Backbone and ligand atoms as CSV (ligand in chain L), in Angstrom:
chain,resi,resn,atom,element,x,y,z
A,1,MET,N,N,87.679,101.575,101.049
A,1,MET,CA,C,89.035,102.146,101.252
A,1,MET,C,C,89.993,100.982,100.754
A,2,ILE,N,N,90.971,101.312,99.897
A,2,ILE,CA,C,91.955,100.331,99.464
A,2,ILE,C,C,92.976,100.099,100.613
A,3,VAL,N,N,93.192,98.947,101.125
A,3,VAL,CA,C,94.101,98.537,102.049
A,3,VAL,C,C,95.390,98.031,101.406
A,4,CYS,N,N,95.309,97.147,100.455
A,4,CYS,CA,C,96.453,96.594,99.821
A,4,CYS,C,C,96.432,97.183,98.335
A,5,VAL,N,N,97.373,98.178,98.221
A,5,VAL,CA,C,97.447,98.787,96.882
A,5,VAL,C,C,97.973,97.810,95.793
A,6,CYS,N,N,98.923,97.066,96.238
A,6,CYS,CA,C,99.551,96.073,95.275
A,6,CYS,C,C,98.531,95.153,94.596
A,7,ASN,N,N,97.600,94.770,95.436
A,7,ASN,CA,C,96.509,93.754,94.947
A,7,ASN,C,C,95.129,94.385,94.870
A,8,ARG,N,N,95.086,95.659,94.988
A,8,ARG,CA,C,93.823,96.390,94.899
A,8,ARG,C,C,92.736,95.692,95.863
A,9,LEU,N,N,93.102,95.429,97.100
A,9,LEU,CA,C,92.178,94.789,97.970
A,9,LEU,C,C,91.596,95.961,98.920
A,10,ASN,N,N,90.319,95.988,99.011
A,10,ASN,CA,C,89.717,97.060,99.843
A,10,ASN,C,C,89.327,96.434,101.157
A,11,ASP,N,N,88.934,97.274,102.128
A,11,ASP,CA,C,88.704,96.750,103.504
A,11,ASP,C,C,87.551,95.805,103.489
A,12,GLN,N,N,86.534,95.959,102.601
A,12,GLN,CA,C,85.495,95.063,102.582
A,12,GLN,C,C,85.892,93.680,102.192
A,13,ARG,N,N,86.711,93.558,101.159
A,13,ARG,CA,C,87.212,92.242,100.662
A,13,ARG,C,C,88.028,91.600,101.787
A,14,ILE,N,N,88.852,92.327,102.444
A,14,ILE,CA,C,89.675,91.781,103.539
A,14,ILE,C,C,88.738,91.367,104.639
A,15,GLY,N,N,87.764,92.141,104.961
A,15,GLY,CA,C,86.851,91.873,106.037
A,15,GLY,C,C,86.066,90.526,105.742
A,16,ALA,N,N,85.683,90.507,104.503
A,16,ALA,CA,C,84.977,89.152,104.093
A,16,ALA,C,C,85.949,87.899,104.195
A,17,ALA,N,N,87.239,88.070,103.899
A,17,ALA,CA,C,88.134,86.983,104.055
A,17,ALA,C,C,88.263,86.650,105.493
A,18,ILE,N,N,88.228,87.629,106.361
A,18,ILE,CA,C,88.387,87.336,107.867
A,18,ILE,C,C,87.082,86.566,108.296
A,19,MET,N,N,85.933,87.054,107.806
A,19,MET,CA,C,84.630,86.460,108.182
A,19,MET,C,C,84.607,85.030,107.669
A,20,GLU,N,N,85.339,84.707,106.547
A,20,GLU,CA,C,85.386,83.403,105.975
A,20,GLU,C,C,86.306,82.504,106.736
A,21,GLY,N,N,87.029,83.062,107.642
A,21,GLY,CA,C,87.899,82.296,108.573
A,21,GLY,C,C,89.382,82.534,108.508
A,22,ALA,N,N,89.823,83.479,107.713
A,22,ALA,CA,C,91.247,83.791,107.719
A,22,ALA,C,C,91.685,84.215,109.129
A,23,GLU,N,N,92.922,83.634,109.564
A,23,GLU,CA,C,93.340,83.869,110.878
A,23,GLU,C,C,94.699,84.584,110.849
A,24,CYS,N,N,95.225,84.864,109.685
A,24,CYS,CA,C,96.510,85.627,109.663
A,24,CYS,C,C,96.593,86.340,108.230
A,25,ALA,N,N,97.442,87.240,108.134
A,25,ALA,CA,C,97.513,87.987,106.912
A,25,ALA,C,C,97.708,87.091,105.661
A,26,ASP,N,N,98.586,86.021,105.812
A,26,ASP,CA,C,98.815,85.204,104.741
A,26,ASP,C,C,97.574,84.509,104.279
A,27,GLN,N,N,96.678,84.127,105.217
A,27,GLN,CA,C,95.421,83.469,104.944
A,27,GLN,C,C,94.549,84.396,104.294
A,28,VAL,N,N,94.579,85.669,104.625
A,28,VAL,CA,C,93.695,86.738,104.023
A,28,VAL,C,C,94.121,86.820,102.495
A,29,TYR,N,N,95.410,86.892,102.325
A,29,TYR,CA,C,95.882,86.965,100.830
A,29,TYR,C,C,95.393,85.779,100.135
A,30,ALA,N,N,95.556,84.604,100.712
A,30,ALA,CA,C,95.211,83.320,100.050
A,30,ALA,C,C,93.690,83.330,99.721
A,31,ARG,N,N,92.952,83.776,100.588
A,31,ARG,CA,C,91.485,83.686,100.426
A,31,ARG,C,C,91.031,84.820,99.406
A,32,CYS,N,N,91.919,85.762,99.269
A,32,CYS,CA,C,91.538,86.826,98.186
A,32,CYS,C,C,92.191,86.406,96.899
A,33,GLY,N,N,92.889,85.323,96.788
A,33,GLY,CA,C,93.474,84.930,95.563
A,33,GLY,C,C,94.779,85.657,95.154
A,34,VAL,N,N,95.364,86.250,96.082
A,34,VAL,CA,C,96.591,87.118,95.820
A,34,VAL,C,C,97.709,86.687,96.687
A,35,ARG,N,N,98.862,87.248,96.414
A,35,ARG,CA,C,100.044,87.030,97.238
A,35,ARG,C,C,100.598,88.262,97.812
A,36,LYS,N,N,101.152,88.286,98.820
A,36,LYS,CA,C,101.755,89.474,99.442
A,36,LYS,C,C,102.911,89.999,98.539
A,37,ASN,N,N,102.938,91.289,98.296
A,37,ASN,CA,C,103.979,91.841,97.454
A,37,ASN,C,C,104.880,92.704,98.342
A,38,CYS,N,N,104.498,93.949,98.540
A,38,CYS,CA,C,105.413,94.850,99.305
A,38,CYS,C,C,105.287,94.690,100.868
A,39,GLY,N,N,104.161,94.178,101.242
A,39,GLY,CA,C,103.937,93.898,102.658
A,39,GLY,C,C,103.472,95.131,103.398
A,40,ARG,N,N,103.308,96.311,102.762
A,40,ARG,CA,C,102.899,97.526,103.556
A,40,ARG,C,C,101.521,97.350,104.116
A,41,CYS,N,N,100.693,96.591,103.563
A,41,CYS,CA,C,99.368,96.358,104.063
A,41,CYS,C,C,99.196,95.500,105.255
A,42,GLN,N,N,100.252,94.749,105.447
A,42,GLN,CA,C,100.191,93.637,106.448
A,42,GLN,C,C,99.788,94.113,107.847
A,43,GLU,N,N,100.388,95.281,108.265
A,43,GLU,CA,C,100.060,95.714,109.575
A,43,GLU,C,C,98.563,96.114,109.760
A,44,THR,N,N,97.994,96.709,108.699
A,44,THR,CA,C,96.572,97.049,108.768
A,44,THR,C,C,95.748,95.765,108.782
A,45,ILE,N,N,96.154,94.772,107.938
A,45,ILE,CA,C,95.435,93.526,107.968
A,45,ILE,C,C,95.480,92.886,109.326
A,46,GLU,N,N,96.628,92.926,109.935
A,46,GLU,CA,C,96.757,92.370,111.336
A,46,GLU,C,C,95.916,93.042,112.271
A,47,GLU,N,N,95.784,94.370,112.089
A,47,GLU,CA,C,94.902,95.085,112.976
A,47,GLU,C,C,93.454,94.784,112.733
A,48,MET,N,N,93.039,94.593,111.586
A,48,MET,CA,C,91.697,94.151,111.216
A,48,MET,C,C,91.458,92.758,111.857
A,49,LEU,N,N,92.324,91.814,111.778
A,49,LEU,CA,C,92.283,90.538,112.417
A,49,LEU,C,C,92.073,90.636,113.902
A,50,GLU,N,N,92.893,91.517,114.528
A,50,GLU,CA,C,92.816,91.646,115.880
A,50,GLU,C,C,91.469,92.247,116.426
A,51,GLU,N,N,90.995,93.196,115.612
A,51,GLU,CA,C,89.643,93.794,116.050
A,51,GLU,C,C,88.604,92.739,115.970
A,52,ASN,N,N,88.680,91.843,114.918
A,52,ASN,CA,C,87.766,90.760,114.699
A,52,ASN,C,C,87.856,89.814,115.954
A,53,ARG,N,N,89.118,89.487,116.255
A,53,ARG,CA,C,89.268,88.593,117.484
A,53,ARG,C,C,88.620,89.200,118.702
A,54,GLN,N,N,88.820,90.484,118.985
A,54,GLN,CA,C,88.297,91.176,120.123
A,54,GLN,C,C,86.739,91.190,120.035
A,55,ALA,N,N,86.234,91.442,118.902
A,55,ALA,CA,C,84.810,91.442,118.714
A,55,ALA,C,C,84.123,90.084,119.019
A,56,LEU,N,N,84.806,89.010,118.544
A,56,LEU,CA,C,84.343,87.684,118.770
A,56,LEU,C,C,84.453,87.334,120.270
A,57,ALA,N,N,85.560,87.748,120.875
A,57,ALA,CA,C,85.683,87.513,122.426
A,57,ALA,C,C,84.539,88.144,123.146
A,58,LEU,N,N,84.255,89.423,122.748
A,58,LEU,CA,C,83.143,90.151,123.417
A,58,LEU,C,C,81.869,89.493,123.193
A,59,ALA,N,N,81.669,89.019,122.050
A,59,ALA,CA,C,80.338,88.416,121.669
A,59,ALA,C,C,80.177,87.055,122.362
A,60,ALA,N,N,81.263,86.434,122.792
A,60,ALA,CA,C,81.253,85.109,123.455
A,60,ALA,C,C,80.954,85.266,124.879
A,61,GLN,N,N,81.029,86.513,125.494
A,61,GLN,CA,C,80.883,86.617,126.845
A,61,GLN,C,C,79.387,86.660,127.220
L,1,FES,S1,S,100.152,96.884,99.648
L,1,FES,FE1,FE,99.582,94.869,100.038
L,1,FES,S2,S,101.298,93.732,99.348
L,1,FES,FE2,FE,101.781,95.863,98.834
């Protein structure tokens, strides 16, 4: 599924950037080698980051 239309980033690419250590949307863009354009994807990326944080917190318990 394409999350960032401006940069043609799909959820898998964003998920990989998060797994590589991106901690905010700007770091996701940087790790994907792109820059934020319209910003409409930012909320979805932030949600993916939060889901990852919650999964890591659960795994650490
Ligand atoms: S949809 Fe990602 S910057 Fe526009």
